[in-house]
C-alpha positions as CSV (number, residue, x, y, z in Angstrom):
1,M,-135.0,21.2,44.4
2,K,-132.2,23.6,45.7
3,I,-129.8,25.0,42.8
4,D,-126.3,25.4,43.7
5,F,-125.1,28.7,42.1
6,Q,-121.7,28.5,43.1
7,A,-121.0,24.9,41.5
8,P,-119.9,26.4,38.2
9,K,-117.5,28.4,39.6
10,R,-116.1,25.6,41.7
11,I,-115.7,23.8,38.4
12,A,-114.2,26.5,36.7
13,R,-111.4,27.0,39.5
14,T,-110.9,23.2,39.4
15,V,-110.5,23.3,35.8
16,F,-108.1,26.5,35.5
17,A,-105.9,24.8,38.8
18,S,-105.8,21.9,36.6
19,L,-104.7,23.5,33.7
20,L,-102.4,25.8,35.7
21,V,-100.6,22.4,36.8
22,I,-100.1,21.1,33.2
23,A,-98.7,24.3,32.0
24,V,-96.5,24.3,35.0
25,V,-95.2,20.9,34.6
26,S,-94.8,21.3,31.0
27,G,-92.9,24.1,31.1
28,G,-90.7,22.7,33.4
29,L,-90.0,19.5,31.1
30,S,-89.6,22.3,28.4
31,C,-86.9,24.1,30.2
32,S,-85.1,20.7,31.4
33,R,-84.9,19.8,27.8
34,G,-83.6,23.2,27.1
35,D,-86.7,24.7,25.3
36,G,-87.3,27.6,27.4
37,P,-86.0,31.1,27.2
38,G,-83.1,31.5,28.6
39,H,-82.3,28.1,29.7
40,S,-78.7,27.1,29.1
41,E,-77.4,23.2,28.7
42,T,-73.9,22.3,29.9
43,I,-71.3,20.4,27.9
44,R,-68.3,18.9,29.8
45,V,-65.3,19.4,27.4
46,G,-61.9,18.1,27.8
47,T,-59.3,20.5,26.1
48,L,-55.7,21.9,26.1
49,E,-54.0,25.4,27.1
50,L,-52.5,25.5,23.3
51,E,-52.6,27.5,20.3
52,T,-54.6,24.9,18.7
53,S,-57.5,25.7,20.8
54,T,-57.6,29.4,19.4
55,L,-61.3,28.8,18.0
56,L,-62.5,27.9,21.8
57,F,-60.9,30.7,23.2
58,I,-62.4,33.3,20.8
59,A,-65.7,31.7,21.3
60,E,-65.5,32.0,25.3
61,D,-64.1,35.5,25.1
62,Q,-66.8,36.6,22.7
63,Q,-69.7,34.7,24.8
64,F,-70.7,32.7,21.8
65,F,-71.2,29.8,23.6
66,I,-73.5,31.4,26.1
67,R,-75.5,33.2,23.0
68,N,-76.1,29.8,21.7
69,G,-77.5,28.5,25.0
70,L,-74.9,26.8,26.3
71,N,-72.7,26.5,29.6
72,I,-69.0,25.1,28.8
73,S,-67.4,22.9,31.8
74,S,-63.8,22.8,30.7
75,R,-61.6,20.5,32.3
76,Y,-57.7,20.7,31.0
77,Y,-55.5,17.9,30.1
78,D,-51.8,17.7,29.1
79,T,-52.4,16.2,25.8
80,G,-55.2,15.5,23.3
81,L,-54.8,11.8,24.4
82,G,-55.2,12.6,27.5
83,A,-58.2,14.3,27.0
84,L,-59.7,11.6,24.8
85,N,-58.8,9.5,27.7
86,G,-61.2,11.9,29.8
87,V,-64.0,11.3,27.4
88,L,-63.7,7.3,27.5
89,K,-63.8,7.6,31.3
90,G,-66.7,9.6,31.3
91,E,-64.9,12.9,32.7
92,A,-66.0,14.7,29.4
93,D,-68.7,14.7,26.4
94,I,-66.1,16.2,24.1
95,A,-62.5,15.7,23.9
96,V,-60.9,18.9,21.8
97,P,-58.4,19.2,20.1
98,V,-57.0,15.9,19.6
99,G,-54.7,14.7,16.9
100,E,-56.1,11.9,14.4
101,Y,-53.4,9.8,15.5
102,A,-54.6,9.4,19.0
103,M,-58.0,8.6,17.3
104,V,-56.5,5.9,15.3
105,G,-55.0,4.3,18.1
106,K,-58.6,4.2,20.1
107,I,-59.9,2.7,17.3
108,F,-57.8,-0.2,17.4
109,D,-58.5,-0.4,20.8
110,N,-62.4,-1.1,20.0
111,A,-62.8,2.6,21.6
112,D,-66.6,3.6,21.0
113,I,-66.0,7.3,19.8
114,Q,-66.6,9.1,16.8
115,T,-65.5,12.7,15.7
116,I,-67.9,15.6,14.8
117,G,-65.1,17.7,13.1
118,T,-61.6,19.0,12.8
119,I,-61.3,22.8,14.5
120,D,-57.6,23.2,13.5
121,K,-55.0,21.7,11.2
122,V,-51.6,22.6,12.0
123,E,-47.6,22.1,11.1
124,Y,-46.1,22.5,14.7
125,Q,-44.2,19.4,15.7
126,A,-40.2,20.0,16.3
127,I,-37.2,18.0,17.3
128,I,-34.9,19.8,19.6
129,A,-31.6,18.4,20.5
130,R,-28.7,19.2,22.1
131,K,-25.3,20.3,20.2
132,D,-23.1,19.4,23.2
133,R,-24.4,15.8,22.7
134,G,-22.6,15.8,19.5
135,I,-25.6,16.2,17.4
136,Q,-25.1,18.5,14.6
137,D,-27.2,17.1,12.1
138,A,-30.1,14.5,11.8
139,S,-28.0,11.7,10.9
140,N,-26.4,12.2,14.5
141,L,-29.7,11.2,16.4
142,K,-28.6,7.4,15.9
143,G,-28.1,5.7,19.3
144,R,-29.6,8.9,21.2
145,K,-32.5,8.9,23.7
146,L,-35.1,11.0,22.5
147,G,-37.8,12.0,24.5
148,V,-41.5,11.4,23.2
149,I,-45.1,11.1,24.5
150,R,-45.8,7.7,23.3
151,G,-49.3,7.1,21.7
152,T,-49.6,10.1,20.1
153,Q,-48.5,11.9,17.1
154,Q,-45.1,12.8,18.0
155,E,-44.4,9.1,17.9
156,F,-45.9,9.1,14.3
157,Y,-44.0,11.8,13.1
158,L,-40.7,11.1,15.0
159,A,-40.4,7.8,13.3
160,R,-41.3,9.3,9.7
161,F,-38.7,11.8,10.5
162,L,-36.0,9.5,11.6
163,E,-36.9,7.2,8.3
164,L,-36.5,10.3,6.2
165,N,-33.1,10.6,7.3
166,G,-32.0,7.1,7.5
167,I,-32.5,5.7,10.8
168,K,-34.8,3.0,12.4
169,M,-36.8,3.5,15.4
170,D,-34.8,0.6,16.8
171,D,-31.6,2.5,16.3
172,V,-32.9,5.1,19.3
173,T,-34.0,4.8,22.7
174,L,-37.5,6.3,23.1
175,V,-37.9,7.9,26.4
176,N,-42.0,8.4,27.2
177,V,-42.2,12.1,28.9
178,T,-45.1,14.5,29.3
179,L,-45.8,17.5,27.8
180,A,-45.5,19.4,31.5
181,H,-42.0,17.5,31.9
182,S,-40.4,17.4,28.3
183,V,-38.8,20.8,28.7
184,D,-36.8,19.7,31.8
185,A,-36.1,16.7,30.3
186,I,-34.1,18.3,27.5
187,V,-32.9,21.1,29.4
188,N,-31.2,18.8,32.1
189,G,-29.9,16.3,30.1
190,E,-31.8,13.4,31.1
191,V,-32.3,13.1,27.0
192,D,-30.7,14.0,24.0
193,G,-33.3,15.1,22.0
194,V,-37.2,15.6,22.4
195,M,-40.3,16.0,20.4
196,L,-41.9,19.2,21.3
197,V,-44.8,21.8,20.4
198,P,-45.1,25.5,20.8
199,P,-45.1,27.5,23.1
200,Y,-42.7,24.8,25.1
201,T,-40.0,24.8,21.8
202,D,-39.5,28.5,22.2
203,T,-39.0,27.7,26.0
204,V,-36.1,25.2,25.2
205,Q,-34.5,27.3,22.8
206,E,-34.6,30.3,25.1
207,R,-33.2,27.9,27.8
208,L,-30.7,25.9,26.0
209,G,-29.7,29.3,23.8
210,G,-26.5,28.3,21.2
211,N,-26.8,24.7,22.4
212,A,-30.1,23.9,20.7
213,V,-30.5,22.2,17.5
214,L,-34.0,22.2,15.9
215,W,-35.8,20.6,13.0
216,P,-39.5,20.7,11.7
217,A,-40.7,17.0,12.4
218,Q,-44.1,17.1,10.0
219,A,-42.5,17.5,6.6
220,G,-45.4,19.0,5.5
221,Q,-47.9,16.9,6.6
222,L,-50.8,18.6,8.7
223,T,-52.1,17.5,11.9
224,H,-56.1,17.4,12.1
225,Q,-57.1,18.6,15.4
226,L,-60.5,16.7,16.0
227,M,-63.5,17.2,18.4
228,I,-64.0,13.8,19.4
229,C,-67.4,12.1,21.6
230,R,-68.5,8.6,22.5
231,K,-70.3,7.2,19.5
232,G,-73.7,7.8,19.3
233,W,-73.4,10.8,21.7
234,A,-73.8,13.3,18.9
235,T,-76.8,11.2,17.8
236,Q,-78.8,11.4,20.7
237,H,-77.9,15.0,21.8
238,P,-78.2,16.6,18.2
239,R,-79.4,19.9,18.7
240,L,-76.6,20.3,21.3
241,V,-73.9,19.4,19.1
242,E,-75.2,22.0,16.5
243,R,-75.1,24.8,19.2
244,Y,-71.7,23.6,20.0
245,L,-70.6,23.8,16.7
246,K,-72.7,26.8,16.0
247,S,-70.4,28.4,18.4
248,L,-67.4,27.4,16.7
249,A,-68.3,28.5,13.5
250,D,-69.4,31.7,15.0
251,A,-65.9,32.1,16.7
252,Q,-64.4,31.3,12.9
253,D,-66.4,34.1,11.2
254,Y,-65.2,36.4,13.8
255,L,-61.5,35.6,13.2
256,V,-62.0,35.9,9.7
257,R,-63.8,39.4,10.0
258,N,-61.7,40.7,13.2
259,Q,-58.1,39.5,12.5
260,D,-56.6,41.8,14.9
261,K,-58.8,41.2,17.6
262,A,-58.8,37.6,17.4
263,K,-54.9,37.7,17.9
264,N,-55.0,40.1,20.6
265,I,-57.5,37.5,22.4
266,V,-54.6,34.6,22.0
267,R,-52.1,37.2,23.0
268,E,-53.4,37.9,25.9
269,K,-54.4,34.2,26.8
270,F,-50.7,33.2,26.5
271,K,-49.0,36.5,27.2
272,L,-47.1,36.6,23.6
273,K,-45.3,39.0,21.8
274,D,-46.6,40.2,18.3
275,K,-44.0,38.3,16.6
276,E,-44.8,34.9,18.5
277,V,-48.9,35.4,17.6
278,A,-47.6,35.9,13.9
279,K,-45.9,32.5,13.9
280,I,-49.3,31.1,15.5
281,W,-51.4,32.8,12.4
282,S,-48.9,31.3,9.9
283,R,-48.8,27.7,11.1
284,N,-52.7,26.9,11.9
285,Q,-55.6,26.5,9.4
286,F,-58.1,27.4,12.0
287,G,-61.8,26.7,11.0
288,L,-64.6,24.1,11.1
289,S,-64.1,21.2,8.5
290,L,-64.4,17.3,7.7
291,D,-62.7,16.7,4.2
292,Q,-61.0,13.6,2.6
293,S,-57.4,14.8,3.6
294,L,-58.6,13.3,7.3
295,V,-59.4,10.0,6.2
296,A,-56.5,9.7,3.9
297,A,-53.9,10.9,7.0
298,M,-55.9,8.0,9.3
299,E,-55.4,5.3,6.8
300,D,-51.5,6.2,6.4
301,Q,-51.0,6.2,10.1
302,A,-53.3,3.1,10.5
303,R,-51.0,1.3,8.2
304,W,-47.9,2.5,9.9
305,M,-49.4,1.2,13.1
306,I,-49.8,-2.3,11.5
307,S,-46.5,-2.4,10.1
308,N,-44.8,-1.4,13.2
309,N,-46.8,-4.1,15.3
310,L,-48.3,-1.1,17.4
311,T,-51.8,-3.2,17.1
312,T,-52.7,-6.7,16.9
313,E,-55.0,-5.8,13.8
314,T,-54.0,-6.6,10.5
315,R,-56.4,-4.6,8.3
316,T,-57.1,-0.7,8.2
317,P,-60.8,0.3,9.7
318,D,-63.5,1.7,7.8
319,F,-62.8,5.6,9.4
320,L,-65.9,6.5,7.9
321,N,-67.7,4.5,10.5
322,Y,-66.4,6.8,12.9
323,I,-67.3,10.2,11.5
324,H,-70.6,11.9,12.4
325,E,-70.5,14.8,9.5
326,Y,-74.4,15.7,10.1
327,A,-74.3,17.9,12.7
328,L,-71.3,19.7,11.1
329,R,-73.3,19.5,7.6
330,A,-76.0,21.3,9.4
331,I,-74.4,24.1,10.4
332,R,-71.8,24.9,7.7
333,P,-72.2,22.2,4.8
334,E,-69.5,23.6,2.9
335,A,-67.1,22.7,5.5
336,V,-67.7,18.9,4.9
337,T,-66.6,17.3,1.6
338,I,-66.1,13.5,2.9
339,I,-66.6,10.6,0.2
340,R,-68.8,8.0,1.1
């Protein structure tokens, strides 16, 4: 009998080659899931270039997203409502920051959405009117043409402001404007007054000079600037969402520990003066949260929409069904005070 002394070597080479193929394939699959070293996964973010995105700006500037294994692909929109529509169209995975009013409206429209947290709370909406149109105090707004971005928080705050001053929405003519056009609309006299947010508020005051009269419109009620995705997306991508929130939590910690450096990031972003940056810090509460005040605000706005026939629904939804708190609770449990 002739013995093949090379057979064991051939078998060993075959086994080694098979194990190598398995290792390569397994490694490739692992990297595709984002588990491999140095691998980053992409989140498409629909966002705004406004002061309410400050934590995003800090996270990008300090590379917190990169450090947490994320590549952020940003798409900019004119309003939070526009960013939310981008999520619903499949243009983005997360819309941020979006006021809670826009979310309430979409829930009434049966949109498949949920929020994973608040990134900021702010009071910065204002009404600016032209004095040369005979407007000196708020009561003079009756019968006027007022510019507002319909379907957004602006509409709610404008109605509340007018109501507090004895004016019904039917007593004014609403002109639907975009954020980009709102400045020209008031400066060129297309409207008598307009709802605005910074930095557009400052631009109008500079261009109108002494002809401008301004009133804060929120009456102390803060807007929750939300992070919103499709319902189920956060559940399907738990580690991705946690890394995203971890990046923003890192940005929040950086802001607290390095106030001057954080302010400088915003200063450079918008080319602002120190006094303008100070105003931003005074009117915003930058930080991650999910608290009961969000639910209360959404219920209040839902009742207002129902009473003003802005929806065919007659009952306030259970907004807890549209809040995904688990990722934020895992990253920063003290930030979640929602009562279920």
